[in-house]
Residue, then its C-alpha position, 0 to 999 in steps of 0.5 A: q759797448v766799445q772797448v779800446v785797449e793799448s799794449g806794448g809799452g814799457l821801459v826802454q833805453a834811449g835808442g831802443s824800440l817799442r811797438l804799441s798795439c791797439t785793439a778795439s771791440g764794438l766798432s770797425f776801424e774802417d769807420y773811424a780815423m785812429g790816432w795815437f796821443r801822448q801825455a807827459p806830466g805837466k804837458e797837454r795831451e798831444g797827437v803823435s800820429c793819426i791815420s785815416w779810415s782807409g789807411g791811405s793818409a796819415y799824419v806824424a808829428d814833427s817831433v817823431e817823424g822819421r822815428f815813428a810809423i803808424s799802421k792799421d789792420n782793419a780786418k783785425n781791428t788793430l792799430y800799431l805804432q812802431m817806435n824807433s830811436l826812442k828818446p827820453e822826451d818820448t816818455a809819456m802815457y800813450y793813448c789810442a783813440a778813435g774819432s769821426a774827424w779827419y784833418g787831411g793828414s795835416w794834424c791829428g786834431p784836438p783830443n775832444d774830436y775823438n769819441y773812444w779812448g783806451q786807458g793808456t800804456q806807459v812808455t818810459v825811455s831812460s838815458 
């Protein structure tokens, strides 16, 4: 049985910061690529930032580059997304996912490539 749980979302003013966490049970982060996806109302789910099995390669979407940073702690089976300089357009439900495909850091890949998903944590950025 695999369980993925996100936490750390909330309401923050533009320019503020949040740190999202993702923990998993029933799988080892060493065996999966991990990613953060987000979905806003009326938009498709998109990859925000993903990291390889070893943590040696990562992708960050252009829209958040320089503001967001992904990291993982395989020993703790924990994934993080540090979100700084938040903007209202960052408002979305953020999901943690584990998958077996890795695209060399060029992008996260399609959501369908990811096997396990958390239930999401809401991030709302006010202006």
